[in-house]
Steps between C-alpha positions, in 0.01 A plus 500: 500500500690630197747782501609662176786739438629688197700278268460122518180410687540364852252244629409376842243234574277490802267209567337363185510826302739586219501812283705540183578825325507585127279214377282560197201269446348504153237282336638286218319306232471127587667241277350465153501173307496418129306183420383320192152642448233299679753318718741563787793359301815712482712229335362363173646265241341452157584306186350725233500856371158595630511822704490460877288777651655627823331739737589719796318353797437635848272421789409862558375803309810591297374835364416610854839389633696668220299813422290548813184449294317185392440662160856633458713402201783254560780465245687175438841493331575143397857377474682174435830336584674167450596506869281543807738769623522693171611703318148585389392619154194723467217367282315777318354786701287508817147364461201504731358144492761308700482223237774384262515220241838327518620252238739232623837458327780248531655731761341511844361851548390689810238774492409766751331841502562832666173630639450873547244776526721704267560404137845658487620324815360172373680542166847519656467141622727569794449341839302747714690706753396518864357845429269344237367246748122488485487654152719259304568130530676217317328165454656166573627326187322244281701217343413363155680204345449302184557127464534308177246564228223249532387312193224241480621183329285359220249226574621155402317173464126474457337839446144387427277336761142380500242567769522244781875443468773608743779745423803533730692829483859469621779748568861436597554614863874461451510828308397696808196636318152493650168433335149621553265286295189679385189417305350829391521724806500211748829420674535136604837475676868590463650150503729369230215299348123510475258230388215642298182301445324593179 
């Protein structure tokens, strides 16, 4: 049994029942991830300047969750920071694809997006308030780092071989680099050497 009076609520418990006063229950948008497109990787390291395509990823119907309609428009305001905790810098204006091409730099960079059913609210990039719950959300962050620029050393030694001979391709594992030997589109292995029979 619960008894309530004016002013601070008073509670009494009887048996296995408990009643609380002044509780508001509201549906909120589940967590939203940012992954490298086609993967579930949220931490990526590259060694070149090729753009890394990152994408907002969910396991549910995001337009329905945000706008109440599967065909509703969702706006994504991308932002970046050199720290996982910010401060965050807005990148451009809100877009509607949930996809962004990030180029790695020497400085580790984090990316995230504010997701909203409203373009203006998305554009402010601010963390959603409790009153926005269910209409706005902030993704988890994506971390992009860049290692040393990779350069392929020139081939030394014999460069011409006849059919029927053996060629051994060798890399130096001491550098920490990895190899993936290929002939055409066929990948053979990723060891530090590969013996090719011509």
